[in-house]
C-alpha positions as CSV (number, residue, x, y, z in Angstrom):
1,M,47.7,10.1,-7.8
2,L,44.8,9.5,-10.3
3,I,44.7,5.9,-9.5
4,W,44.6,6.2,-5.5
5,T,42.0,8.5,-5.9
6,S,40.0,6.5,-8.2
7,R,40.4,3.3,-6.2
8,A,39.7,5.4,-2.8
9,L,36.3,6.8,-4.5
10,S,35.4,3.1,-5.5
11,T,36.2,1.4,-2.2
12,A,34.3,4.0,-0.5
13,L,31.2,3.7,-2.9
14,L,31.4,-0.2,-2.4
15,V,31.5,0.2,1.3
16,L,28.2,2.4,1.2
17,A,26.6,0.0,-1.4
18,A,27.5,-2.9,1.1
19,A,26.0,-0.8,3.9
20,L,22.7,0.2,2.1
21,L,22.1,-3.8,1.2
22,A,23.1,-5.0,4.8
23,A,20.4,-2.4,6.3
24,Y,18.0,-3.2,3.6
25,A,18.3,-7.0,4.6
26,C,18.5,-5.8,8.4
27,G,15.1,-4.1,7.9
28,R,13.7,-6.8,6.0
29,F,14.5,-9.8,8.1
30,A,14.4,-8.3,11.3
31,S,11.3,-6.1,10.7
32,D,10.2,-4.0,13.3
33,R,10.8,-6.7,15.9
34,W,13.4,-4.1,17.7
35,L,13.0,-0.5,17.9
36,A,16.7,-0.2,16.4
37,T,15.5,-2.0,13.3
38,Q,11.8,-0.4,13.4
39,F,12.9,2.9,11.7
40,I,15.4,1.0,9.1
41,S,12.6,-1.4,7.8
42,W,10.1,1.7,7.4
43,V,12.6,2.9,4.1
44,P,10.3,2.6,1.1
45,L,11.2,-0.4,-1.2
46,W,11.4,2.3,-4.2
47,L,13.7,4.5,-2.5
48,I,16.7,1.9,-1.3
49,L,16.3,-0.5,-3.8
50,P,17.8,2.0,-6.8
51,A,19.8,3.5,-4.0
52,T,21.9,0.5,-3.4
53,W,22.2,-0.2,-7.2
54,L,23.2,3.0,-8.3
55,V,26.1,3.4,-5.7
56,A,27.2,-0.1,-6.4
57,A,27.3,1.0,-10.1
58,G,28.7,4.4,-9.1
59,A,31.8,2.4,-7.6
60,W,32.5,0.3,-11.0
61,L,32.3,3.7,-13.1
62,A,34.5,5.6,-10.1
63,G,37.0,2.7,-10.5
64,A,37.2,2.8,-14.3
65,P,40.3,5.3,-14.4
66,A,42.3,2.9,-12.1
67,R,41.4,-0.1,-14.0
68,R,42.3,1.4,-17.1
69,L,45.6,2.9,-15.9
70,R,46.7,-0.4,-14.6
71,R,45.8,-2.4,-17.9
72,R,48.0,0.1,-19.7
73,A,51.1,-0.6,-17.3
74,A,50.6,-4.2,-17.8
75,R,50.8,-3.7,-21.2
76,R,53.7,-1.8,-21.0
77,L,55.5,-4.3,-18.5
78,A,54.5,-7.1,-21.0
79,R,55.9,-5.5,-24.3
80,A,59.4,-4.6,-22.2
81,A,59.6,-8.5,-21.3
82,G,58.8,-9.6,-24.6
83,Q,55.4,-11.2,-23.6
84,R,51.8,-10.7,-24.5
85,A,49.8,-8.2,-22.9
86,P,46.7,-9.3,-21.1
87,S,43.3,-8.1,-22.8
88,R,41.1,-8.2,-20.0
89,P,41.2,-8.2,-16.2
90,A,42.1,-11.6,-14.4
91,R,38.6,-11.4,-12.3
92,P,35.7,-9.5,-11.9
93,G,35.4,-6.7,-9.4
94,A,33.8,-6.4,-5.8
95,H,31.3,-4.0,-7.1
96,W,30.1,-7.3,-9.3
97,A,29.6,-9.0,-6.4
98,I,27.8,-6.2,-4.5
99,L,25.3,-5.7,-7.6
100,L,24.6,-9.6,-8.0
101,A,23.9,-9.8,-4.0
102,A,21.4,-6.8,-4.7
103,L,19.6,-8.3,-7.6
104,V,19.1,-11.3,-6.0
105,V,18.5,-10.1,-2.2
106,Q,16.5,-7.3,-3.2
107,G,15.1,-8.0,-6.6
108,G,13.6,-11.2,-4.9
109,D,12.2,-9.6,-2.1
110,A,10.7,-6.8,-4.4
111,A,8.9,-9.5,-6.4
112,W,7.5,-10.8,-3.1
113,R,6.5,-7.5,-1.5
114,L,5.1,-6.3,-4.8
115,R,3.2,-9.6,-5.4
116,L,4.3,-9.4,-9.0
117,D,2.8,-13.1,-9.3
118,R,-0.5,-11.4,-9.7
119,L,0.7,-10.4,-13.2
120,V,0.6,-14.4,-14.1
121,R,-2.4,-15.7,-11.9
122,P,-5.6,-15.3,-12.9
123,A,-8.0,-12.5,-11.7
124,P,-10.2,-13.2,-9.0
125,R,-13.7,-13.2,-10.5
126,L,-17.4,-12.8,-8.6
127,T,-19.4,-15.6,-8.1
128,D,-23.2,-15.7,-7.1
129,K,-21.9,-15.6,-3.3
130,P,-22.9,-12.6,-1.1
131,V,-20.4,-9.8,-1.8
132,V,-19.8,-6.6,0.3
133,R,-18.1,-3.5,-0.7
134,L,-15.8,-1.6,1.7
135,V,-14.7,2.1,1.9
136,H,-12.0,3.6,4.3
137,W,-10.8,7.0,4.4
138,N,-8.6,8.8,7.6
139,A,-9.5,12.3,7.0
140,M,-8.1,13.5,10.0
141,S,-5.1,15.9,8.9
142,P,-3.6,19.3,10.0
143,D,-4.6,20.8,6.7
144,T,-8.2,19.2,6.2
145,Y,-11.2,21.2,7.4
146,P,-14.9,19.9,7.2
147,R,-15.7,22.4,4.3
148,D,-13.1,20.5,2.2
149,V,-14.8,17.1,2.9
150,T,-16.9,16.0,0.1
151,L,-18.3,12.4,0.0
152,P,-20.2,12.0,-2.8
153,P,-17.5,11.4,-5.2
154,I,-16.0,8.8,-3.4
155,L,-19.1,7.3,-2.8
156,G,-20.3,7.4,-6.3
157,R,-16.8,6.1,-7.3
158,F,-16.8,3.2,-5.3
159,D,-20.6,2.1,-4.5
160,P,-19.5,0.8,-1.0
161,D,-22.5,-1.1,1.2
162,I,-20.2,0.6,4.3
163,M,-18.1,3.5,4.1
164,L,-16.1,4.1,7.5
165,F,-14.1,7.7,7.6
166,A,-12.3,9.5,10.9
167,M,-12.3,13.3,11.4
168,A,-12.8,15.5,14.3
169,L,-16.4,17.3,13.7
170,S,-18.6,18.8,15.9
171,P,-22.5,18.2,15.5
172,A,-23.3,20.9,13.4
173,Q,-20.1,20.2,10.9
174,T,-21.5,16.7,10.8
175,Q,-24.7,17.5,9.6
176,T,-23.1,19.8,7.2
177,V,-20.5,17.4,5.9
178,M,-23.5,14.4,5.6
179,S,-26.2,16.9,4.1
180,Q,-24.2,15.9,0.7
181,V,-25.0,12.4,1.0
182,S,-27.7,10.5,-0.7
183,P,-30.2,9.4,1.3
184,Q,-29.8,5.6,1.1
185,Y,-26.8,5.9,3.2
186,T,-27.7,6.1,7.2
187,Q,-25.1,8.1,9.0
188,H,-23.5,7.3,12.4
189,S,-21.0,9.0,14.6
190,F,-19.1,7.9,17.3
191,G,-16.8,10.2,18.5
192,F,-14.1,11.1,15.6
193,F,-15.3,7.6,13.7
194,H,-18.3,7.8,11.3
195,V,-20.2,5.3,9.5
196,L,-22.2,5.5,6.7
197,S,-24.1,2.1,5.9
198,R,-26.9,0.9,3.3
199,V,-27.4,-1.9,5.7
200,P,-28.8,-1.7,8.9
201,L,-26.6,-1.0,11.9
202,R,-27.6,-3.4,14.8
203,H,-25.1,-2.3,17.4
204,A,-22.3,-0.3,17.7
205,Q,-19.7,-0.4,20.9
206,S,-16.3,1.4,21.2
207,F,-13.3,-0.1,22.9
208,S,-10.1,1.9,23.8
209,L,-6.8,-0.2,23.8
210,R,-5.2,1.8,26.4
211,L,-2.1,2.1,24.9
212,A,-1.8,5.9,25.8
213,R,1.3,6.8,28.2
214,D,1.0,8.1,31.5
215,L,-0.5,11.9,31.4
216,P,0.0,14.6,33.9
217,A,-3.3,16.1,35.9
218,G,-5.6,17.8,33.8
219,L,-5.3,16.1,30.9
220,D,-8.1,13.5,29.6
221,R,-6.8,10.2,28.7
222,G,-10.1,9.5,26.8
223,D,-9.7,12.3,24.3
224,P,-7.2,11.4,21.6
225,R,-6.9,14.7,20.3
226,Q,-5.0,15.7,23.5
227,I,-1.3,16.6,23.3
228,A,0.9,15.7,25.7
229,P,3.7,18.2,27.4
230,P,6.5,19.5,25.1
231,P,8.7,16.8,23.7
232,D,11.9,15.3,24.7
233,E,14.7,16.9,22.4
234,T,15.0,13.5,20.1
235,R,11.4,13.7,19.5
236,H,11.1,17.4,18.6
237,T,14.5,17.3,16.2
238,F,12.4,15.0,14.7
239,E,9.4,16.8,14.1
240,Y,11.4,19.5,13.2
241,V,13.1,17.8,10.1
242,Y,10.1,16.0,9.0
243,N,8.0,19.4,8.9
244,V,10.8,21.1,7.3
245,A,11.0,18.1,4.5
246,A,7.4,18.3,4.3
247,R,6.7,21.6,3.4
248,Q,9.2,21.0,0.5
249,L,7.4,18.6,-0.7
250,G,4.0,20.2,-0.2
251,L,2.8,17.8,2.1
252,P,1.0,18.7,5.6
253,P,2.8,19.1,8.8
254,R,2.5,16.7,11.5
255,F,3.1,16.3,15.5
256,F,4.1,13.3,16.9
257,R,3.2,13.8,20.5
258,N,-0.2,12.7,20.2
259,T,-1.4,10.3,23.5
260,D,-4.0,8.6,21.3
261,P,-4.8,5.3,23.4
262,G,-6.0,3.7,20.2
263,S,-9.3,2.6,19.4
264,I,-11.7,0.3,18.0
265,L,-15.3,0.4,17.2
266,V,-17.1,-2.6,16.8
267,L,-19.8,-2.5,13.9
268,R,-22.7,-5.2,14.0
269,F,-24.7,-4.8,10.7
270,D,-27.6,-6.8,9.6
271,G,-26.1,-9.1,6.6
272,P,-26.2,-7.5,3.3
273,N,-26.6,-8.6,-0.1
274,R,-28.4,-12.3,1.1
275,L,-26.0,-12.8,3.8
276,A,-27.9,-15.0,5.9
277,R,-26.0,-13.4,8.9
278,E,-24.7,-10.7,10.7
279,L,-21.7,-8.9,9.4
280,V,-19.1,-7.7,11.9
281,V,-16.8,-5.0,11.5
282,W,-13.9,-3.6,13.6
283,Y,-13.0,-0.1,12.7
284,I,-9.6,0.5,14.4
285,D,-7.0,3.5,14.6
286,L,-3.6,2.9,16.1
287,P,-1.2,5.8,17.6
288,S,0.8,7.7,15.3
289,D,3.7,8.2,17.1
290,P,6.9,6.3,15.5
291,F,8.9,6.4,18.5
292,L,6.7,3.7,20.0
293,A,7.9,0.7,19.9
294,K,5.5,-1.4,17.6
295,A,6.3,-4.8,18.7
296,V,5.4,-4.0,22.0
297,L,2.7,-2.2,21.1
298,A,1.2,-5.1,18.9
299,E,1.6,-7.1,21.9
300,Q,-1.0,-5.0,23.9
301,V,-3.2,-5.0,20.9
302,V,-3.7,-8.7,20.5
303,R,-4.3,-9.0,24.1
304,R,-7.1,-5.9,24.2
305,M,-8.4,-7.6,21.1
306,A,-9.0,-11.3,22.8
307,E,-10.4,-9.2,25.6
308,I,-12.9,-7.6,23.1
309,V,-13.6,-11.0,21.4
310,R,-14.7,-12.2,24.9
311,D,-16.6,-9.2,25.9
312,T,-18.6,-9.3,22.4
313,G,-18.6,-12.8,22.3
314,T,-17.8,-12.5,18.4
315,E,-15.1,-12.6,15.9
316,P,-14.7,-9.8,13.4
317,D,-15.4,-10.5,9.7
318,F,-13.1,-7.6,8.7
319,I,-10.9,-5.4,10.6
320,V,-10.5,-1.7,8.9
321,G,-8.3,1.3,9.5
322,D,-5.5,3.3,10.0
323,F,-3.1,0.7,11.4
324,N,0.0,3.3,11.3
325,I,2.3,0.2,10.5
326,P,3.6,-0.5,7.1
327,R,2.6,-3.3,5.2
328,D,4.5,-6.7,5.7
329,S,5.5,-5.7,9.3
330,A,6.3,-8.2,12.0
331,S,4.0,-6.3,14.5
332,L,1.5,-5.9,11.9
333,V,1.3,-10.0,11.2
334,R,1.0,-10.3,14.8
335,I,-1.8,-8.1,15.0
336,A,-3.7,-9.8,11.9
337,G,-3.2,-13.2,13.0
338,Q,-5.0,-15.5,10.8
339,R,-6.7,-13.2,8.8
340,R,-5.8,-12.3,5.3
341,S,-4.7,-8.6,4.1
342,A,-7.2,-7.4,1.1
343,F,-3.6,-6.7,-0.4
344,D,-2.7,-10.2,-0.4
345,D,-5.5,-11.3,-2.4
346,A,-6.4,-8.6,-4.8
347,G,-3.0,-5.8,-4.6
348,W,0.1,-5.6,-6.1
349,G,2.6,-2.9,-6.7
350,F,4.0,-0.2,-5.3
351,F,0.3,0.3,-3.2
352,S,0.8,3.0,-0.7
353,T,-1.6,5.2,1.1
354,W,0.5,7.6,2.9
355,P,1.4,10.8,2.7
356,R,-1.4,11.4,0.0
357,A,0.8,14.0,-1.9
358,R,3.3,11.6,-2.1
359,P,2.6,8.3,-1.2
360,A,5.4,6.3,0.4
361,L,4.3,3.8,2.8
362,H,1.2,1.5,2.8
363,I,-0.2,2.1,6.7
364,D,-4.2,1.8,6.2
365,H,-5.4,-1.8,5.7
366,M,-8.5,-4.2,5.4
367,F,-8.1,-7.9,7.3
368,M,-10.7,-10.4,6.7
369,S,-11.5,-13.7,8.3
370,G,-11.0,-16.8,6.5
371,A,-15.2,-17.0,5.5
372,W,-14.2,-14.0,3.1
373,R,-11.8,-13.3,0.1
374,C,-11.0,-10.2,-1.6
375,V,-11.7,-9.9,-5.2
376,A,-10.4,-6.1,-6.2
377,Y,-8.4,-3.6,-4.0
378,Q,-7.8,0.0,-4.8
379,R,-6.6,3.2,-3.6
380,E,-8.0,6.7,-4.5
381,D,-6.5,10.4,-4.0
382,P,-9.2,12.3,-2.1
383,G,-7.5,15.5,-2.9
384,R,-7.5,16.4,1.0
385,S,-6.1,14.6,4.2
386,D,-2.8,13.2,4.0
387,H,-4.1,9.4,3.7
388,C,-5.3,8.1,0.5
389,V,-9.0,6.1,0.5
390,Q,-8.8,2.5,0.2
391,S,-11.7,0.5,-1.0
392,A,-12.3,-3.4,-1.5
393,V,-14.8,-5.8,-2.7
394,F,-15.1,-8.7,-0.7
395,Q,-17.0,-12.2,-1.2
396,A,-17.9,-14.8,1.1
397,R,-16.0,-18.1,0.5
């Protein structure tokens, strides 16, 4: 009975370890190209990697009693037959194959995703070329109020040339928040997008990405704060489960019914720090609805971005904002195109920006054109909102 129980438990854990490894491989290689694999690809690396190894190790431990009893039986039979008893099993168990596969597949992929090669590469160094310091913070969160927003610590910490942050503020609230800011920064507001800059802003133009679902009469498609009609059962169940877990982890609640059409604010600045041309920054915000197929969304965003380039006559130097898509996702690569991520140049490790209290996913990004390189990329806990602050130092090539 003990042998049967031990083998059954070991086999069950081996099957579970193999399923976790298969899910990991599926999520990594299929990414979010299909809605079915989109959710698997979002499972954090730090969660599924040790889970696979622990379950495989558990399978080995669970099978230990069966292996011990089989060896004893083999020794008794050998003694009865007058033969020499075997000292160890003839072949390694299946758990070793699972552990080896997990080590090769997950370990190698983890090394690439965490950019561990940066530990042996020379650190980027500043030269005499023009430098731009950018900071971005999405401060929109159900538990964040205008009175909680204090920008001077962030500005003092990173000393940015340009800070971009998002929050729904009335004119009076905007004045209250900005009254704390040093006069060296000029403030501009465009809906819930806010810009603080030490360099003159030449021109700004907002574009809708037109991603919102069809809305019933009476709702304003142009207002990203509008809430859709009651959700379907799947969406409602997901919201309920997420918010129950969020309360246990100390996270703010989230509602995944936002009909945000997505926005891009095109900003054209005078060239800062001896840059002999204008600087073009796109401030982007994509919908947070996890039930949107990100691959389809990415194709729509790419088409709309091409239209914006034609309308404005210029390519962006930087695309910054809350993409609501994790790093290394296929849809994010499609949106970025030939542009490099600040993380690729200067980031490494478990770099996540959401949720702030328990960072699990890197969904706030900065992308740069080929004319720039990133020499520093950091995140900071602002103490409010459910997004971390991201900051980067860029230098012209």
